[in-house]
C-alpha angles and dihedrals in degrees: 000000000000121000126233115232130182116215123173091344090306123121111229134176119226129209104230092208101057104007099237116147127225135188091220122058091216091060092051090049092050090049093050094049091050093046093050096044097044102025088230142075125264112229092211091055097040091049085075093054118115090235090061095043089059089058095055114108118223115248116250 
């Protein structure tokens, strides 16, 4: 079951397996299912994580 976390007044859902945070509950659930079944992260799923969105550089 995913956790609910509040960061900077924003409600996020956290995968309990790997700890990544998502805006949408469904994404966090997908992540958690993948993590538990494969004992790894899926790059296509985790690309949507808030932690990875912070790393994106704005286009010039």
